[in-house]
N, C-alpha and C positions, 0 to 999 in steps of 0.2 A: 800575394796575388790579389788583384782587384776583384771586387764582388760585382754581381750583376743584379738587375731587377728580378731575374728568375731565382737567384740564390735567396734574395730577401723573401720572395713569395713562398718558396719551398720551406724555409726555416719558420716563417710565421705560421704557415698552415700545419706545421708539424706539432705545434703547441696544442695541448688538449682543448677540445671544444671551441676551437677557433674557426670562424667562418669569414669568407671574403665577400664584401659587398662593394657598391660604388657610392661615393659621396662627392658631390661637386665635381663630377666628371673624372674622378680618378679612383683607383682601387683603395679600399680601406680594409682593415683586419679588426675583427671584433671578438670579444669573449663576453658572454652573458649580455649581448646587445650593446656593449660599450666599446667604442673605438679606442684601440691602444696603439695603432700604427697605420700609416698611409704610405702609398707608393706613387711615384711620378708627380710629385708636387714640390716645387714649382715647375719642374720638368723631369724627364725620364732619368736624369742622372742622380736624382735625389729620392730619399725615403724620409719618413718622419716617425719618431717614437715619442709617446707621451710619458715623460719621466717626471720625477719631482725636481725642483730646482737644485737640490743637493746632489741627486743622482746625475743630473745634467752636468753639473760642475765637475764631477768625478770623470765622466766620459770625455768631456772636453779637455781636461787636464791630461788624460791618458793618451788621447789621439786628436789634437786640435785640427789636424788637416782633414779628418773625416767627420768630426762632430762639431756642430755649431748651433747656437740657439736660433729658433725661428724668430723672425722679426716681430717686434711689438709685444703686446700683452701676453699672447700665447707663448712666446719664447720665455718671458719672465716667469710664467707658470710652470715651465719645464719642458714644453714641446721642443724637440731637438731634431734638426736636420742631420741626415747622414749622407755625405757625398760617397756614393757607392764605390766609385773607382778608387777611393783612398782608404776604404774600410776592409778589414779582413773578415772572412766568414765567421771567425770566432768572435770578433767584436760585435758583429751584427747579431749573432746568436745571443750574446750577453745582453745587449741593449733590448732586443725583442723580448727576451725572457723577463728582464726587469720591468719593462712596460706592461707585459702581460700580467705579471704578478700584481702590479699596481691596480689593475682593473678586474681581475678574475675574482669570483666569489671566494671568500676566505677559505672554505673547506677545500675547494679545488686548488687554490694557490698553495695551501699547506701540503697537499699530496705531491706537489711538484718539487718540494724540498728534499734534499738527500736525507736518507733515513739511517745513515751509518751511526750505530750505537757507540757510545763512548766505551772505551776499553775499561774493564774492571780495574780498580786500584786496590793496593794492599789495604786490608781491613774490610773490604766489601764481602758480603755473603754472595757466593757463587754456586752454580749448579754444574756438576760434572755431567756432561752429556753422554759420554760413552767411556767404558773401560776397555781401552785397546789391548789387544793381545800383547803388544810390545811392552806395555806398562806392567802387565801382570807376569810376564815371562821371568822365571828364575826366583820369584817370590815364594815364600812358604804358603801353603794352602790357606791357612787362617788369615794371612794378610790379603791374599787374593779375594777371599770371601768378604773381608771387611771393605775392600775397595769396591767390589761389585755392589755391596749393600748401600753405598752412598750415591750411586748414579741416580740423578734426578732429585736429590735431597740437598738443601742448602748447607754449605760448609764455608769455612773462613779462608779467604785468600790471604796468605801471609806476605808474600813478596814475589818478585820475579828474579830468576837467577841470571847470570851473565849471558847465558845462551837464549834468554827470552822465555824460558819455561816458567809456568806458574807453579808456585809452591802452595799446596793446599794443606790445611790442618783440620783434622777431625778426630772425634773420640767415639769409640764403640760404646754400646750400652753398659758394658762392664767397666768402663773408665779408661781402657787402654787407648793411649794417644797415638796418632799416626801423622806422618808428614809424607806427602807424595809430590812428585814433580810431573806435570803434564803439559802438553803443547797448548798454547793459549786458545787455539781454535776449538778445543774440547770443552771449554767452559763458557758460561754466559752469566751475566748478573742475575741474581735471584730477584723475583718480583717483590 
């Protein structure tokens, strides 16, 4: 579905600390006072994002009908026209976010990156966040007590079973070894 100047404006202004101003009689979008995108230049069918030359090459390769370098030296430096009617909202969002990150202060740009932590791997020290009732059900009392005692304490992740459950290994103070299987969302990597 073709995009419009309103789509471009809405997406640009959704980025943190972005403000809209005017520059040379057309709207521009800034973060920390730096222009990262403009709208309606050379006419209302177009927008522009300030990418690096490598980023520009990637966007043009992905969608040459929508993305083209700006003429002259600005284009060689990465300034890229977007023909809005040929661009999807998703491609506009990706281009705007890329340009915004290029110009945002580094601490602000880092906050915009996904924070999905890597999944613990066998051998990692992990923390059991909670001893669920289902985990304890049917176990002898001493095993239940041992499992409850390790909640919040680093233990070793041995492996994952075929059902995706994490196998944890730990020893009690008396030396008794235990292996338990828990859902992976009940563990996190130990600091």
